[in-house]
N, C-alpha and C positions, 0 to 999 in steps of 0.2 A: 772199283769203278771199272765200266766197261770201255776198252779202247774205242776211241771215236770212230775208228773203220771197222769195228767188230760186224755191224749189220752189212757193210758192202762187202767184206769177206765172206760172210756167212751164205749171202744170196748168191754169190758166184759158186760156193761150193755145192749148194744146192743144184745148180745148174749141171755142174761137173758129175754129180752124181744121177743124173738123168729125170730130175723131178721137173714138172712144169712149173714155174714161178710167175704168178701173175702180180703187179703193182697196180693197186686200186686206189681212186682218190675221187672226191666229190668237189662240185663247186655251186656256189649260189645260196648256201646256207644262210648266210647274213643278209640277203635281198629282201625287199620289200615287195618285190613282184616277181611272177615268173615261178617256172618249175626248177627243182634242184637237179642238177645233172651228176653222173658219174661215169667214169670209164675206167675198164680193168684191160691191162696191156701184158702181154707175153713177149718179151723181147726175144728175137731169134738167135742174138748173139749177145756176149756180156761186156763189150768193150765200149760202151757208152758213156763211162763215169764221168769224163771232162767234157762232154759234149751236151749233155741234158741237165736241166734244172728245173726249179720251181716256176711254173707258168707266170707267176706275178712278177718273176725278175726279167721277163723277156719282154721285148716289145711287140705289138701286134704282127708287125712284118715277120719276126722271128718265131712266134708261135705259129703262124700260119705255114711257114716253111717247114717245121719241125712236126706241124700236124699231118701235112700231105705226106712227108717221109715216113713217118710212123704208120700210118694208114696203109702205104704202098709195102712196106717191107716187113711188117710185124703182125701180130695177131692181136685183133682190137674188139672189145665188147663195149657198147654204151647203153644206159639206162638211165631213166629219170623217174621222179614222181611228180606228180601233176599238183597244182596249186590247190585242188579239191583234196588231194591225198595229205598234203601238208597241213592242212586246216582239220582234217580228220583226224589224224594220227600224231601229230606234232612234228617239228622240223627235225629232231634228232631221228625218230622212227623213219621219216620219210627218206633220210638221207641213206639210212641202212638199206630202205626197200630199193632206192636208185642202184646202190653198190651191188646187192644182189642181182638185179636185173641186168648189171654191166657184165657180172661174173656168168651169169646163164648165157649171155651172148656169146661166151668163149666156148660154149658146148662142152664143159668139163664136167667131169664128175668126181674129181679128186685132185689133190696138188697142193702146192704151198701158195699162200696169199700174203702179200706184204701190204698192210693197210696204212694209210697215212693217219698220224694223230695217235691217241693213247688206249683207243677202244676197238675192240675187235667186232667183227660183224655177227649178230646172232643169226641162228637158223640156217647154217651152212654145214651139216654134217658130211664127213668124208674130207673136209679140208683141213690142213695145219695153218693156223694163222699166226702172224707176227704183226703187232701193232707198233709203228716206228714213229716216234715223235720227231716232226719236221722232216719226214719221209721224203717229202716232195724236193726237199734240198740235197739230201744224203743219198737215196738210192735211185738209180735211173729207170727203174720199172715204174716206181711212183711218180717220179718227174713225168715219164712219157704219159701216164694216165692223167696227170694233172693238165697237162697241155691239150690232150684230146678232149677232156672233159668241158676245159674253158672256151676252147675255140667252137666246140659245138654248141655250147650254151649261148655263146656271145653272137654266134650267127643266128640263132632262134630269136634272141631278143632284138637284134637289128630288122629281122622280119616283121616282128610284133608291133616295132615303132612306127611301121606303115598304116596299122590299123589305129593306133594311138599317137599322132605326130605331136601332141601337145606336151608330152611327158619326157622325151629325151631320153627313151630306152636305148637308141643307138648309141648313145654317149655314155651313159652309167650302167647300163645293163641291168637296171633294176635295183641297184644298191641304193643305200640311204645318203644319196648327196644332198647337199643344200638345194640344188634346182629341183632334184626329184621331190623331195619333201613339201617344197614349195608348191610345185605343180599339184600334189596331191591336196594341199590345204585351199588351192584355188578352184581346183576342178573337180575334187572328190576322186574316191577310188575307182579304178576300172574293173572289169571282169578278170583282169588276171593278176590284181593285187591280193596280197595275203592278209585276208581280214581278221585274222587272229592275231596280227603282229602290231606291236606299238609303233605309232607314226602312221597307221593304216586306220585301225579301228576307231580311233576318236574321231574319224571324219566320215563314217558311214551314214 
């Protein structure tokens, strides 16, 4: 069995050896509406272990604070896959696409990528990848990426709520809450709903 601190020790070792280490995470896979977003973050120093955590564990105010700090002090790439791409490729492949675009935003041709979850991102030659289950809780580069991705997507959904005020996107951000499901049943899907998803396709 691996030591629970194995990945933490390993990524710091990579940094000491001069490798560029990117944390990557996505947000919005389980939503009924809106794009899926991803972020890739290279922390410019490795002493954030006790400060960053999974974005879902933070309040909105805390996420905003860390979002601004990460953007100001570290290297960040952001990518997304549209609703049309989710419907064309399926949500898993669209999530990979968003993550690849986030990594491309860092302008790197090689390096080490720490990916949240148990799957590596296909189609990234030149990169060494490590998939880390619960990486957003365990490794600060992935935690940073989860925060950036979530805040970016949440802000988009708040803006989209102005175009669709009856659906409550500013509250649930497109997730399958009871309020959201009832709004779809009552008013039907919008142009930003994922029409291949259960909870939406029944009401087309």
